[in-house]
N, C-alpha and C positions, 0 to 999 in steps of 0.2 A: 571218971566214968570209962569203963572198958566196953567197947561196942564191937560186935561181929556183924558184918554185912554179908549175908550168906546167899549163895546160889545166883548171884546177879551176873549180867553180862558186863564184865569190867572193861571199860574203854579208857585208856590213858594214852592220848596221842604223843605226849612227850617221850614216852618209852615204847611207842609202837606196840602197845598191848591191846588186844581185842580177844578176850576169852572168858568163858564162864569160870568164875573163881570167887574166892572169899576175900574180904578185906577186913583187916584187924586194926582197931584204933584204941589208943590208950593215952591219957594225959594230953589230949589235944593234938597228938601226932599219929601218923600212920606207922604202925609197928610191924605189920606183916602183910604181904600180898600173896595169896594162894596158900601160904602155910602159916599157921599160928606161931607166934614166938613162944619160946619155952616158958612154961608156967602160966600161960595166958588163960584167964577165966573170965568170960564175958559177963558183964552186969546186964547187958541187953543185947538181944539178937534181932536184927532186922532181916526178915525174909524178902529178898529181892528177886525171887524167881520170876522170870518174864520181864524184868525191868533192866534198864541200863544204869550202871553205876559209873560216873565219870567225875573228873575234877569239877569243883564249883566254877561257874562261869565267871569270866573276867570281862567287864564292860568298859570300853575305852572312852565313853562319853555319856555321862549320866548327871543331869542337873537335878540336884536335890532341893534347890530353891532356898536354901539357907546359907548365909544370912540374907535378909532383906525382902524375900518374896514369899513369906510364910502363908499369905493368902492364896497362893497357887499350890503350895505343897509344903510339907514339913519333913524334917529328917525322919520322924517316927513313921509317917505314912509311906515314904519312899523306901525306907529300909524294909518295911513289911512287904512292899511290892517286890523288892529285890529277893527276899527270902522265898516268896511265892513263885518267883521266876527261876530259882536255882542260881541266882547271881550272888557270888560271895566276895567279889572284889570290884570296886568302882573307881574309875578315874573321874575327878570332878573338875569341869571347866571353871575358869576364874571369873566368869561374868556374873558374880553375885553382887549384892549391894550392902556394904561396901565391897569393892573388888578385892580379890585375893592377891594383894600386892604388899601386905605387911605380915611379918612373921607371927605377930600376935593373933591375927585373924585366922591364919592357917592352923596355929596351935589350938585355938578355940574350936575350930571345925573338927579337927582330929580328936580332941578331947570329948566333944559332944557325941561324935560317932562311936568312940570307944565305950562311953558310958551306956550307950544303947545296946552294946554287945551283939551287934548284928554283922552286917557286911564290913569288910575292910575298906577304908577310904584312902584313896591316893590323890591328893590335891594336885592340880596342875596350876602353877603360879602364873600371875600376869607377867607378860614379857616387858610391858612398860607400865609406869605408874598410872593407875586409873584406866588402863587400856586406851589412853589418849594418844599413844604413838609419839610422845614428845621426849620423855625422860625414861631411862632404863630403870627397871626395878632392881632391888638388891637381891640378885639371884642366889648368891652364896648363902645369905642369911635365910632366904626362903627354903632352900634345900635343907638346911639344918632344922628348920621348923617342920619339914615333912613333905615338901613338894618333890615330885618325881620328874617334872618337865616344865616347860614354859610355853605359853600360848597367848594369842590375842582373842581367843574364842571366835566370835563372828565379826569382830571389829578389825578391819585391816589397818595396817600402818601405811599412811600416805607418803611419808617422807622416807625414801629408800636409804638415805644416809643413816637414819635412826635404826632401820631394820638391819643394815650391814653391821653397825656397831653392836647391836644386840646379838647377832650371830657370832661376831668375833669374840665377844665376852663369853657366850655360851660354849663356844669351841675351846676356849682356853681352859675351861674347867670340865669339859666333857659332858655338859648338860645337853639334853635333846630338846630341840625346838619343834613344837607342834603348830603347824600353820594350816588354816583353811585358805586355799588359793582363790583370790578374787581381786580383780582390778576395780577399785572402788568407784571410779567415775563411770565405767561401763555398766556397773551394776546399780548405780544410783537410781532410786525410785522404782526399781523393778520388783515384781512380785511373783513372776512365773517365767518359765523358759521362753525365750524369744523365738517362737515358732508359730505354726498354724493355729494351734489351740488358743494361745494368748491373743493372737490377732483376731480370731473369731469372737472371743469373749470380751475383747476390748480391754485386756489387761496389759499393764506396762511390762515389757519383757527384759530378761537378763540373758544376754547372748552367751553361747559357749565360750566365746573369746574372753569373757570376763574371768572365766576359770583358767584358761590356758595362758593368757598373758600374765595373770597373777602367779600362776605356777612356774612359768619360765623365770620370772623375777626371783622367786624363792630358790629355784634350782641353781641359778647362776650365782646368787649370793652364797648359797651353801657350798658351791664348788670353790669359790674364791676364798671363803673364810675357813673351810674345813668343818663346818658345823654338821651335826647329826640332825637330819631333817625328817620329820614325820608329817606326812600330808593327811589331813583329816577330812573325812566325808567327801571323797572323790565322787564326782557326779557325771562325768562324760567320757566317751570313748576316746576323744582327742586328748583328754587329760591323762588317760591311762597310757596312751602312746608315748607321752612325754616322760612319764615315770620310767618306762622301759628304756627310753633313750638316755635318761639321766644315769641309770645304773650302768649302762655301757660306758658312760663317760667317767665312771668311778665315783659318783656322788653317793654318800652314805644316806640312803633314802628308803623309807618305808611308807606305807599308806594303808588307809582303811576305807571302808564304805559302810553306809548305814543300811539297816535292814529295810528301810523305806525305799531306798533307791534300788534295792535288789529285786523288789517285787512290783513297784509302781512306775508309771510314766506320766507324762503330761496329760495323756488321755484320761487319767483317773480324776483329774480336776472336775470332769463332767460338767454339771451345772453349778459351778462355783462352790465346790465342796471345801469349806474352810479348813477341814482337817488335812487337806492336801496342800495347804500353804506352808511350805517348809523352806529351811535354809540348809544347804543350797536348794534351788528349785528342782522339782521333778523334771527330767528331761525326756528325750525321745525314746521310743521303744528300742531303737538301735543302740542308744547309749545304755539302756538297761541291760540288753543282751550282752553287750561288751563287758559290763561290770560283772555280770553273772559268770561269764566265761573267764574273766580275769581272776576271779576268785578260785575257780576250778583249776586254772593253770598255775596258781601260786603267785601271779604277778601282783595281786592285791593281798596284803599280808593278814588282814584281820577284818572281822565284822564288828560293828557296834550298834547299840540301840539308838544313839543320839536322843536319849530320853529327855524330853522337854515338856513337863506338865504345864498346862495352861488352864486358867479358870474359864468356866463356861461363858462368862460375860465377854471375855476377850476373844472368844471363838465364834460366838453367835452374832456375827455381824458380817457385812459384805466382805467378800474374799480379800480384796486389796487392803481392807482395814483390819482384818483379823490378825491376831498375834500369831506369828509363825511357830511351828513346833508340833511334835507329836509325842505322846507317851509311849514308852517302848520296853521298859525293864522286864515286864512279864511276858513280852512277845519275842524277846531275843532268841530263846530256845526254839519255840514253835516255828518261827519264820526261818530260822537256820535249818531246821529239819525239812520244812517245805521246800526250800531251795535245794537241799540235798536230794530229796525225792525226785524233783523235777529235772535235775541235771544228772541223776544217777551217780552222785558223788558218794563214795564210801563214808560210812558214819564216822569212822576214826578221823578222816580228813576234814569232814565238816565240823566236828567238835573241836578240832585244833584251832579253827578260826575264831573261836570264842573262849578258848582256854589257854593252852600253852603258847600259841602265837601272840595272843593279846598280852599275856603275862610277860613275855619277852620284850615287847614294846614298852611296857611300863617299867621294866627293869626289875621285876619281882622274881626272886629266886625261891620264895616260899610258897607261892600259889601257882595254880595252873597245871599241876601234875600230881600223881599219886605214888611217888617214890617213897620208899621206907625212910622214915624220919622227916618227911615233908609235913607241912601243916595240914591237918585233917579237914580240909574244906571240900565237901563232897555234895554232888547233886545226884539224886536218884529219880529217874523218870520212866514213864511208860511210853515207849515209842509208838505203840499201836492205839493208844487212846486219843480220841479227838475231842477238842473242847471248842465251844463257841465263844468268841470274844464278845463280851457284853459289859455295859457300864456297871452292872451289879457285881460281876465277877472280878473286875479290876480293883485291886487294892490300892493302887496309886490314887492320890487325890485328884490327879489330872485324868480325865476320861476322854481326852482328845486323841483319837487314833483313826486313821483311814480304814482300819481293819475291823471296825465294829460290825458284828453280824456274821463274820467269816468263821468257818470251821477250820481249825488248825490242828496239826498233829503234835503229839507230845504233851503229856501232863506230868508236872512235877509232883512227886509223891513225898520226897523227903529232901530237906536241905540241911546240911551240917556245916557248922563253922567252928573250927578248932575243936572238933570232936563233940560238939554239943548240937543236939537236934533242935534247930530253930524253926523248922516248918515240917509239919507232918499231917496226915489225914485227921480230920476232926471227927 
């Protein structure tokens, strides 16, 4: 299939391109930017006048709930959600059931995803067997099976000797370790940020120190071992200060923030809204503003959806008992655009946070850009169209989001994966 995408505003952050131009696709690859390759004859032309044409989005945290949690979501439902959101590459945390700690499980997940012929899946393997923090996983074998990094998901390692050995092993082979910073005993039993709102509502708190102490441990062990460290879902201003300090000390460190923490704070818990029960917890307005500015300044490397579909039964209960998490695949682009509008961030810089910069963290050379001979993963959206988030509109099986009822900018019109149109107006 040869496709010409005509008259669109072509934005490719990796190549610093922002211009009205045509894009040419053939045999799953981009064959021309601005100028058609010799002898090119389009089988289909997509008129993108008034629309933005950018690389397909790359999400660093998307739980597809398979294997083990199919009652919450399936690969089929979440892949459809990804296509509707313009997301063409997904990093999958290892906290499935069973945990992604065996090559066979990783291969099965990759095979299932490839058979669906939708978004590209990048599994993040378990750092320890069963995420129990006791024995190291077979990282080399997991990489051969398809893993791009290693993580404990939301389960911290209590024994720092095990964590140090894991980082030493990863550093030996150049594997990147993705860690969510938390001191387990400080966070134990907590469900919200340890502040005025939690105190007023009678909720058990998780102090900022739970993040900073955990983060210092990760930074120091990364410095000692030489491991490549990626900090996932940063939530506090103090944590961001520590990231800056670590870089000055020469630690190889990157970090991301979720779209939830970019727009919400502890105040949004309101009257025990269970959709605001998240991991890590929503923190203060000061923290939120620091994270927003950190993304503007480039101190935070990428944005992710932290997509966690939860069934209604697990959400429709008291706040402290509700399952944490929010659906986000279809909201990654609109909430990125909303942040860009509010901070007056240029669109090319904003899209870099969910395309080229995210692809760089995954280690993907094929996605996140629109270079000639690159994989033709493309998102085409209308930046001027506003859509209202509703349960009926969400294609994800999980309808749990704090943004229900909110009108957001940016409507995806087309999603292409390897040159095939996977989502288009009906």
